[in-house]
N, C-alpha and C positions, 0 to 999 in steps of 0.2 A: 832174863832179856825177856822182857813181857811186851817192852813196847814204850812203856813208861820211864821217865827221867828219872834219872839216878837222882838221888837226894843231895849229892855233892854238886849237881849241877843247878846253878843258879841262869835265871835270865841274863845277868851281868856277863856271865863267861861264856854265854853263847856267841855265836860271831854274828858281828851287826849284819842286820839286813833289815831293810822297812819291809813294810807288809806286803808289797808284792815279792817280798824276797829278792829283790835287787839292791845293791849298796849305793849309799845318795851320794852325790858328787861332790857333798863339802865334807864327807865324811874322809878322805883323800887330798894330802898337800897339792899335789899334780893338778887333782880336778878343779879345788879352789884356786888356784894360781892360772889356770886355764879359763876361768869362769871372769875372772877378774880381769884377764889382758883382752877377754872380748868385749868385755863393759867399756875398759878404758880407749878400745880400738873406736866404739861406738861414739863415746862420747867426741873423740877426737876427728870425728869424721863429721859430727853434728858443729862442733866448733868451726872447722875449716868453712862448711858451708854457711855459718852465721856470720865468719869475718868476709866470706865473699859477698854475702848479699850486705853487709856495712858498706862494702867497699863499692859495690854497684850505687847505692842509695846514696854515698857520699860522692861519686862522679857525677851522677843525673844532678844533685842538688847544686853542685858546682856547674854544671851547663846551664841549669836554669837561672844560675846567678848572672853567669855570665852573659845569656841570651837577653836577661833582664836591662844587664849594663849597655850592652851594644844597642837595643830599643831607646833605652833612653837617651843615647849618644846620635842616634839615627834622627829621633823626634829634634834634639836640640838643633841639627844641622839643618833639619826641614823648614823650623821655624825660622833661624837665621837667614835661609835663602829665601822665604817668603817675605820674610822682612826687607831684604834685599831688593827683591821682586817690587814691592809696594814703594820701596823708596825711590827706585828706578824711574817707575810710573809716574811719580810726585814730580822727581826731575826733569822729567820728559817737557813738562810743563813749564817749568821754570828756565830752563834753557830755552824753549821758544820764545820767551819774552825776552830773553839775553839777545837770541839773536836778532828780534825786530830791532831791541837797542842800538846792538852794533849797524844795523844795515842802517839804522837814522844818523849815528855819530858817522858812517862810512859817507854818508852824503853830504856833511858837514864837516870834513875833516879838517880843514884851517878854520872853522868856524869856533873864536873866544867867547862868545855872548855867554851870559849867566844862564841859558836856555840849554845853549849845548855843554855847559859845565854841570849844570843839574843831571843832564841825561846819563851824561858819562860819571855820577857819582852814583845813579841810581844802579848804572848796570854795574858798576864795580862792588857794589853792596850785593846784588843779588849774585854775581860771581863768587864771591868771599862765602857768601851763605849755603851756597851748593856745595864750595869745597871743604865746608865745614862739616859735611852730612859723609864727607868720603870721596867723593864727586872730582876727579880729576879731569883737566883739559888734554886730550891728545896731540902733541906737537907732529906735525908732517910735515911742512914746508923744509924742503933741504934732505928730507930721509926718503930712504928706498919705501916704494909701494909696496902697500900691505894690505890684500884684499879683505883680512880679515879684521882690518880697521877701518878703513875706509873705501870709499865709493871712489872710483874713476869716472867722473862725467865729463872729462875733457882731455886732450891730447894734445901735445906742443913738439913740435918735430926739433932735436938737436942735434948740431955738427960735433960736440963733445961726447965722446965715446962713456966716460965717466958718468957723467948725468943720464944716462939711459936708465930709465923705470924709477926715476927719482920726482919726488914730489914737486914742482914748483909754483903751485897757488893753490889756496884753499878755500872752496865756495862759503863752505861751512862748518863749524867748527865740530870735531867729534869728540865724546866724553867717554871715559871710563867709570865703574864705581867695582873696586876692589879688583879683579882679575875680568871681569866681563865686561863687555862693550856694552853701554846703554842706547848709543847714538853713534853710529859710522859718520866718518867726515866725508865730507865732499870735495873731493879735489881736482886739479891738473895734475896731468902724468906725462913727464919727457919723454920722447921715442928719439932712438939714436937713428940717425940715418946718414950715413956715409957719403961726405960729397962726393959731387960729381965729378971726375976727372973729366980737366979740359983738353 
């Protein structure tokens, strides 16, 4: 026993050890399994993080697409509103001409001359063109007074309680375009006053 290895001991039969004298983690099946479990866990964590990121990006894309569609719809509504405003402005001029023709016809209501018939035809033609653009005349006489569509410029006392706050006469016609009043009517409104008791 002089410290030299015996001839029957070969490097293959010596205990497995690395140069530092420690066993390699892959030399034992348990260590290899633990290393592969750690790698699988790390990969699963990375995969889950990647899935979350993809979901976030997909949601962001959907939100962006939704915002873009809403913006397009808002632009369309704004453009339609501006067209309606301009149409209402043009209609205002046309309606003034119709009013003047109405006044001319009212002053000669019994006149059956060719001139009066021509004025009536022009007035009817202008009114038809206005109605073709979506403008409609508001019928007020006999209906309850609505301050949203008419201006009360005169009042008439009535002894009939059912006629209270009803429009009894129209001085100027009112017009609407779709759901917007482009010109309120000017009307006379009845007001109920109880008859004096004798």
